[in-house]
N, CA, C and O atoms as a GROMACS GRO file, in nm:
protein
  364
    1MET      N    1  -1.766   0.276   0.029
    1MET     CA    2  -1.761   0.138  -0.018
    1MET      C    3  -1.890   0.073   0.017
    1MET      O    4  -1.926   0.070   0.135
    2ARG      N    5  -1.961   0.021  -0.074
    2ARG     CA    6  -2.083  -0.044  -0.045
    2ARG      C    7  -2.088  -0.198  -0.077
    2ARG      O    8  -2.029  -0.235  -0.179
    3MET      N    9  -2.146  -0.281  -0.007
    3MET     CA   10  -2.159  -0.420  -0.038
    3MET      C   11  -2.296  -0.452  -0.080
    3MET      O   12  -2.389  -0.396  -0.023
    4ALA      N   13  -2.317  -0.542  -0.181
    4ALA     CA   14  -2.448  -0.593  -0.219
    4ALA      C   15  -2.492  -0.684  -0.116
    4ALA      O   16  -2.412  -0.734  -0.037
    5PRO      N   17  -2.623  -0.709  -0.113
    5PRO     CA   18  -2.674  -0.796   0.009
    5PRO      C   19  -2.609  -0.935   0.012
    5PRO      O   20  -2.587  -0.990   0.119
    6GLY      N   21  -2.581  -0.991  -0.102
    6GLY     CA   22  -2.524  -1.133  -0.102
    6GLY      C   23  -2.374  -1.146  -0.103
    6GLY      O   24  -2.322  -1.258  -0.108
    7ASP      N   25  -2.303  -1.035  -0.097
    7ASP     CA   26  -2.156  -1.038  -0.093
    7ASP      C   27  -2.094  -1.073   0.036
    7ASP      O   28  -2.140  -1.031   0.142
    8ARG      N   29  -1.987  -1.152   0.026
    8ARG     CA   30  -1.911  -1.179   0.140
    8ARG      C   31  -1.806  -1.074   0.152
    8ARG      O   32  -1.759  -1.014   0.055
    9PRO      N   33  -1.771  -1.053   0.279
    9PRO     CA   34  -1.650  -0.957   0.296
    9PRO      C   35  -1.521  -0.975   0.211
    9PRO      O   36  -1.453  -0.882   0.168
   10TRP      N   37  -1.497  -1.106   0.193
   10TRP     CA   38  -1.365  -1.132   0.115
   10TRP      C   39  -1.385  -1.093  -0.032
   10TRP      O   40  -1.289  -1.053  -0.098
   11ASP      N   41  -1.504  -1.103  -0.084
   11ASP     CA   42  -1.536  -1.064  -0.221
   11ASP      C   43  -1.512  -0.911  -0.241
   11ASP      O   44  -1.482  -0.864  -0.351
   12VAL      N   45  -1.524  -0.844  -0.142
   12VAL     CA   46  -1.495  -0.697  -0.141
   12VAL      C   47  -1.361  -0.665  -0.124
   12VAL      O   48  -1.309  -0.578  -0.193
   13HIS      N   49  -1.290  -0.735  -0.025
   13HIS     CA   50  -1.147  -0.713   0.006
   13HIS      C   51  -1.061  -0.748  -0.102
   13HIS      O   52  -0.969  -0.672  -0.134
   14ARG      N   53  -1.083  -0.864  -0.168
   14ARG     CA   54  -0.989  -0.913  -0.271
   14ARG      C   55  -0.953  -0.816  -0.384
   14ARG      O   56  -0.834  -0.790  -0.401
   15PRO      N   57  -1.044  -0.762  -0.460
   15PRO     CA   58  -1.014  -0.661  -0.563
   15PRO      C   59  -0.942  -0.544  -0.513
   15PRO      O   60  -0.854  -0.496  -0.585
   16ILE      N   61  -0.972  -0.484  -0.388
   16ILE     CA   62  -0.915  -0.376  -0.347
   16ILE      C   63  -0.770  -0.400  -0.305
   16ILE      O   64  -0.681  -0.317  -0.329
   17LEU      N   65  -0.748  -0.515  -0.242
   17LEU     CA   66  -0.607  -0.554  -0.197
   17LEU      C   67  -0.520  -0.578  -0.336
   17LEU      O   68  -0.407  -0.531  -0.352
   18ARG      N   69  -0.583  -0.651  -0.426
   18ARG     CA   70  -0.503  -0.680  -0.546
   18ARG      C   71  -0.459  -0.552  -0.617
   18ARG      O   72  -0.341  -0.540  -0.647
   19SER      N   73  -0.544  -0.461  -0.646
   19SER     CA   74  -0.514  -0.342  -0.716
   19SER      C   75  -0.421  -0.256  -0.627
   19SER      O   76  -0.339  -0.185  -0.686
   20SER      N   77  -0.424  -0.255  -0.498
   20SER     CA   78  -0.333  -0.165  -0.420
   20SER      C   79  -0.200  -0.235  -0.430
   20SER      O   80  -0.101  -0.168  -0.459
   21LEU      N   81  -0.189  -0.360  -0.410
   21LEU     CA   82  -0.057  -0.440  -0.414
   21LEU      C   83  -0.002  -0.417  -0.556
   21LEU      O   84   0.120  -0.399  -0.567
   22GLU      N   85  -0.072  -0.417  -0.658
   22GLU     CA   86  -0.020  -0.402  -0.790
   22GLU      C   87   0.040  -0.256  -0.811
   22GLU      O   88   0.143  -0.240  -0.876
   23THR      N   89  -0.026  -0.153  -0.755
   23THR     CA   90   0.022  -0.025  -0.755
   23THR      C   91   0.150  -0.005  -0.672
   23THR      O   92   0.247   0.060  -0.712
   24ALA      N   93   0.142  -0.063  -0.562
   24ALA     CA   94   0.264  -0.062  -0.462
   24ALA      C   95   0.386  -0.127  -0.518
   24ALA      O   96   0.496  -0.074  -0.504
   25ALA      N   97   0.369  -0.237  -0.579
   25ALA     CA   98   0.476  -0.310  -0.644
   25ALA      C   99   0.536  -0.229  -0.759
   25ALA      O  100   0.657  -0.221  -0.776
   26ASP      N  101   0.448  -0.172  -0.837
   26ASP     CA  102   0.488  -0.095  -0.947
   26ASP      C  103   0.572   0.028  -0.905
   26ASP      O  104   0.680   0.053  -0.959
   27ARG      N  105   0.520   0.098  -0.813
   27ARG     CA  106   0.586   0.217  -0.748
   27ARG      C  107   0.720   0.173  -0.684
   27ARG      O  108   0.817   0.247  -0.697
   28ALA      N  109   0.732   0.057  -0.616
   28ALA     CA  110   0.849   0.017  -0.559
   28ALA      C  111   0.953  -0.009  -0.664
   28ALA      O  112   1.071   0.019  -0.643
   29GLY      N  113   0.914  -0.060  -0.770
   29GLY     CA  114   1.007  -0.080  -0.887
   29GLY      C  115   1.060   0.044  -0.949
   29GLY      O  116   1.171   0.048  -1.001
   30LEU      N  117   0.974   0.151  -0.944
   30LEU     CA  118   1.023   0.282  -0.998
   30LEU      C  119   1.114   0.354  -0.901
   30LEU      O  120   1.205   0.426  -0.943
   31GLY      N  121   1.089   0.335  -0.768
   31GLY     CA  122   1.167   0.408  -0.673
   31GLY      C  123   1.314   0.400  -0.696
   31GLY      O  124   1.376   0.507  -0.709
   32PRO      N  125   1.375   0.292  -0.702
   32PRO     CA  126   1.526   0.281  -0.709
   32PRO      C  127   1.582   0.349  -0.836
   32PRO      O  128   1.693   0.402  -0.836
   33ARG      N  129   1.498   0.346  -0.950
   33ARG     CA  130   1.543   0.412  -1.074
   33ARG      C  131   1.547   0.573  -1.052
   33ARG      O  132   1.636   0.646  -1.096
   34ARG      N  133   1.441   0.611  -0.982
   34ARG     CA  134   1.439   0.753  -0.960
   34ARG      C  135   1.540   0.807  -0.859
   34ARG      O  136   1.581   0.922  -0.855
   35ARG      N  137   1.574   0.705  -0.775
   35ARG     CA  138   1.682   0.743  -0.671
   35ARG      C  139   1.812   0.769  -0.743
   35ARG      O  140   1.886   0.860  -0.706
   36CYS      N  141   1.841   0.692  -0.846
   36CYS     CA  142   1.971   0.709  -0.910
   36CYS      C  143   1.982   0.849  -0.966
   36CYS      O  144   2.092   0.904  -0.969
   37PHE      N  145   1.876   0.909  -1.011
   37PHE     CA  146   1.883   1.049  -1.059
   37PHE      C  147   1.902   1.161  -0.952
   37PHE      O  148   1.953   1.270  -0.977
   38ALA      N  149   1.853   1.120  -0.826
   38ALA     CA  150   1.867   1.211  -0.728
   38ALA      C  151   1.987   1.175  -0.620
   38ALA      O  152   1.992   1.218  -0.504
   39CYS      N  153   2.070   1.097  -0.675
   39CYS     CA  154   2.190   1.043  -0.595
   39CYS      C  155   2.272   1.160  -0.533
   39CYS      O  156   2.297   1.152  -0.413
   40PRO      N  157   2.315   1.268  -0.603
   40PRO     CA  158   2.386   1.380  -0.540
   40PRO      C  159   2.321   1.445  -0.431
   40PRO      O  160   2.383   1.480  -0.331
   41ALA      N  161   2.198   1.464  -0.446
   41ALA     CA  162   2.114   1.551  -0.330
   41ALA      C  163   2.096   1.451  -0.212
   41ALA      O  164   2.110   1.490  -0.096
   42VAL      N  165   2.063   1.315  -0.243
   42VAL     CA  166   2.034   1.220  -0.134
   42VAL      C  167   2.160   1.186  -0.060
   42VAL      O  168   2.158   1.172   0.062
   43GLY      N  169   2.275   1.172  -0.136
   43GLY     CA  170   2.404   1.143  -0.080
   43GLY      C  171   2.444   1.241   0.029
   43GLY      O  172   2.508   1.205   0.128
   44ALA      N  173   2.403   1.373   0.008
   44ALA     CA  174   2.452   1.464   0.104
   44ALA      C  175   2.372   1.463   0.242
   44ALA      O  176   2.415   1.511   0.347
   45LEU      N  177   2.255   1.404   0.224
   45LEU     CA  178   2.165   1.396   0.349
   45LEU      C  179   2.206   1.266   0.437
   45LEU      O  180   2.190   1.270   0.559
   46LEU      N  181   2.255   1.158   0.376
   46LEU     CA  182   2.275   1.040   0.447
   46LEU      C  183   2.410   1.044   0.517
   46LEU      O  184   2.504   1.105   0.465
   47TYR      N  185   2.424   0.977   0.640
   47TYR     CA  186   2.542   0.976   0.717
   47TYR      C  187   2.584   0.830   0.717
   47TYR      O  188   2.501   0.745   0.747
   48ALA      N  189   2.707   0.798   0.685
   48ALA     CA  190   2.770   0.667   0.678
   48ALA      C  191   2.693   0.559   0.598
   48ALA      O  192   2.707   0.440   0.624
   49VAL      N  193   2.607   0.604   0.496
   49VAL     CA  194   2.538   0.512   0.417
   49VAL      C  195   2.556   0.556   0.279
   49VAL      O  196   2.520   0.670   0.251
   50PRO      N  197   2.612   0.475   0.181
   50PRO     CA  198   2.614   0.519   0.055
   50PRO      C  199   2.478   0.543  -0.015
   50PRO      O  200   2.383   0.470   0.013
   51ALA      N  201   2.464   0.641  -0.104
   51ALA     CA  202   2.343   0.673  -0.161
   51ALA      C  203   2.281   0.566  -0.243
   51ALA      O  204   2.158   0.561  -0.250
   52LEU      N  205   2.360   0.475  -0.310
   52LEU     CA  206   2.323   0.373  -0.385
   52LEU      C  207   2.340   0.234  -0.324
   52LEU      O  208   2.373   0.136  -0.391
   53ASP      N  209   2.316   0.232  -0.190
   53ASP     CA  210   2.328   0.101  -0.122
   53ASP      C  211   2.209   0.010  -0.155
   53ASP      O  212   2.096   0.042  -0.119
   54PRO      N  213   2.234  -0.107  -0.226
   54PRO     CA  214   2.126  -0.188  -0.285
   54PRO      C  215   2.047  -0.257  -0.159
   54PRO      O  216   1.926  -0.276  -0.171
   55THR      N  217   2.112  -0.295  -0.040
   55THR     CA  218   2.050  -0.348   0.058
   55THR      C  219   1.945  -0.254   0.123
   55THR      O  220   1.834  -0.295   0.155
   56LEU      N  221   1.986  -0.123   0.142
   56LEU     CA  222   1.894  -0.024   0.191
   56LEU      C  223   1.779  -0.003   0.105
   56LEU      O  224   1.666   0.002   0.153
   57ILE      N  225   1.804   0.013  -0.032
   57ILE     CA  226   1.700   0.045  -0.129
   57ILE      C  227   1.601  -0.078  -0.133
   57ILE      O  228   1.481  -0.054  -0.138
   58ALA      N  229   1.640  -0.196  -0.130
   58ALA     CA  230   1.561  -0.329  -0.130
   58ALA      C  231   1.481  -0.324   0.002
   58ALA      O  232   1.359  -0.344   0.002
   59GLY      N  233   1.548  -0.300   0.108
   59GLY     CA  234   1.480  -0.296   0.242
   59GLY      C  235   1.370  -0.205   0.247
   59GLY      O  236   1.260  -0.244   0.285
   60VAL      N  237   1.389  -0.085   0.211
   60VAL     CA  238   1.289   0.022   0.229
   60VAL      C  239   1.172  -0.010   0.119
   60VAL      O  240   1.054   0.006   0.152
   61SER      N  241   1.203  -0.050   0.006
   61SER     CA  242   1.103  -0.085  -0.083
   61SER      C  243   1.010  -0.207  -0.037
   61SER      O  244   0.888  -0.209  -0.053
   62GLY      N  245   1.080  -0.302   0.019
   62GLY     CA  246   1.006  -0.411   0.069
   62GLY      C  247   0.933  -0.369   0.194
   62GLY      O  248   0.824  -0.424   0.210
   63LEU      N  249   0.969  -0.285   0.284
   63LEU     CA  250   0.896  -0.244   0.392
   63LEU      C  251   0.775  -0.166   0.343
   63LEU      O  252   0.668  -0.184   0.401
   64LEU      N  253   0.782  -0.088   0.250
   64LEU     CA  254   0.674  -0.001   0.206
   64LEU      C  255   0.567  -0.096   0.142
   64LEU      O  256   0.448  -0.078   0.168
   65VAL      N  257   0.608  -0.196   0.059
   65VAL     CA  258   0.517  -0.284   0.000
   65VAL      C  259   0.460  -0.375   0.095
   65VAL      O  260   0.346  -0.416   0.071
   66ALA      N  261   0.520  -0.416   0.201
   66ALA     CA  262   0.471  -0.494   0.315
   66ALA      C  263   0.364  -0.413   0.403
   66ALA      O  264   0.275  -0.472   0.464
   67ALA      N  265   0.377  -0.290   0.404
   67ALA     CA  266   0.287  -0.199   0.484
   67ALA      C  267   0.153  -0.176   0.408
   67ALA      O  268   0.053  -0.140   0.470
   68VAL      N  269   0.152  -0.196   0.285
   68VAL     CA  270   0.019  -0.164   0.204
   68VAL      C  271  -0.080  -0.246   0.235
   68VAL      O  272  -0.190  -0.194   0.253
   69PRO      N  273  -0.068  -0.378   0.247
   69PRO     CA  274  -0.191  -0.472   0.285
   69PRO      C  275  -0.259  -0.422   0.414
   69PRO      O  276  -0.381  -0.407   0.420
   70LEU      N  277  -0.176  -0.396   0.516
   70LEU     CA  278  -0.222  -0.353   0.635
   70LEU      C  279  -0.304  -0.222   0.624
   70LEU      O  280  -0.414  -0.208   0.678
   71ALA      N  281  -0.240  -0.127   0.548
   71ALA     CA  282  -0.301   0.011   0.541
   71ALA      C  283  -0.431   0.003   0.456
   71ALA      O  284  -0.513   0.094   0.468
   72ILE      N  285  -0.453  -0.097   0.373
   72ILE     CA  286  -0.565  -0.116   0.297
   72ILE      C  287  -0.668  -0.201   0.368
   72ILE      O  288  -0.789  -0.176   0.366
   73PHE      N  289  -0.612  -0.307   0.432
   73PHE     CA  290  -0.710  -0.416   0.481
   73PHE      C  291  -0.788  -0.359   0.608
   73PHE      O  292  -0.906  -0.392   0.626
   74VAL      N  293  -0.726  -0.279   0.692
   74VAL     CA  294  -0.794  -0.235   0.805
   74VAL      C  295  -0.916  -0.142   0.781
   74VAL      O  296  -1.023  -0.168   0.836
   75PRO      N  297  -0.903  -0.040   0.704
   75PRO     CA  298  -1.027   0.030   0.672
   75PRO      C  299  -1.129  -0.056   0.592
   75PRO      O  300  -1.248  -0.043   0.621
   76ALA      N  301  -1.092  -0.145   0.493
   76ALA     CA  302  -1.176  -0.220   0.427
   76ALA      C  303  -1.254  -0.314   0.514
   76ALA      O  304  -1.375  -0.330   0.496
   77HIS      N  305  -1.184  -0.377   0.611
   77HIS     CA  306  -1.241  -0.466   0.700
   77HIS      C  307  -1.351  -0.390   0.786
   77HIS      O  308  -1.466  -0.433   0.800
   78ARG      N  309  -1.306  -0.280   0.838
   78ARG     CA  310  -1.406  -0.194   0.918
   78ARG      C  311  -1.522  -0.165   0.851
   78ARG      O  312  -1.630  -0.175   0.909
   79ALA      N  313  -1.513  -0.124   0.709
   79ALA     CA  314  -1.632  -0.098   0.638
   79ALA      C  315  -1.726  -0.208   0.611
   79ALA      O  316  -1.848  -0.192   0.612
   80THR      N  317  -1.664  -0.324   0.586
   80THR     CA  318  -1.754  -0.446   0.557
   80THR      C  319  -1.814  -0.501   0.684
   80THR      O  320  -1.913  -0.574   0.679
   81ARG      N  321  -1.753  -0.465   0.806
   81ARG     CA  322  -1.818  -0.519   0.930
   81ARG      C  323  -1.953  -0.437   0.961
   81ARG      O  324  -2.042  -0.486   1.031
   82ALA      N  325  -1.961  -0.313   0.906
   82ALA     CA  326  -2.082  -0.230   0.944
   82ALA      C  327  -2.212  -0.297   0.897
   82ALA      O  328  -2.216  -0.361   0.792
   83ASP      N  329  -2.310  -0.280   0.972
   83ASP     CA  330  -2.453  -0.329   0.940
   83ASP      C  331  -2.505  -0.257   0.827
   83ASP      O  332  -2.521  -0.135   0.832
   84ARG      N  333  -2.533  -0.329   0.719
   84ARG     CA  334  -2.577  -0.269   0.600
   84ARG      C  335  -2.729  -0.215   0.623
   84ARG      O  336  -2.760  -0.105   0.576
   85MET      N  337  -2.814  -0.285   0.687
   85MET     CA  338  -2.944  -0.234   0.706
   85MET      C  339  -2.942  -0.111   0.792
   85MET      O  340  -3.025  -0.024   0.767
   86GLU      N  341  -2.861  -0.094   0.887
   86GLU     CA  342  -2.843   0.019   0.966
   86GLU      C  343  -2.804   0.152   0.874
   86GLU      O  344  -2.858   0.263   0.884
   87LYS      N  345  -2.706   0.118   0.791
   87LYS     CA  346  -2.662   0.229   0.706
   87LYS      C  347  -2.784   0.264   0.600
   87LYS      O  348  -2.802   0.381   0.567
   88LEU      N  349  -2.854   0.174   0.556
   88LEU     CA  350  -2.964   0.214   0.474
   88LEU      C  351  -3.068   0.286   0.536
   88LEU      O  352  -3.135   0.368   0.472
   89ARG      N  353  -3.089   0.258   0.674
   89ARG     CA  354  -3.193   0.333   0.742
   89ARG      C  355  -3.151   0.477   0.767
   89ARG      O  356  -3.238   0.564   0.777
   90HIS      N  357  -3.030   0.503   0.776
   90HIS     CA  358  -2.976   0.635   0.793
   90HIS      C  359  -2.969   0.712   0.665
   90HIS      O  360  -2.979   0.835   0.668
   91ASP      N  361  -2.954   0.651   0.562
   91ASP     CA  362  -2.951   0.719   0.418
   91ASP      C  363  -3.085   0.758   0.384
   91ASP      O  364  -3.108   0.813   0.277
   0.00000   0.00000   0.00000
């Protein structure tokens, strides 16, 4: 990831976070539908939890969507903190 000389860090973070959150929300919406097809196999692996428990499905989907901004922001923030002139000298 490279920043132009006049860019602010948030100008770089915003599009990356937006696209990753859109992808995560899209995948979280597909997950419960796919789980319905895998119900017999998943039900055999769970103990004392029904395979189609809506609270569990919503909780896991929400947890995964909540983890995405942190997983994306930390490396993006680290990359934008680097000194651009120092990077150009080494290239």
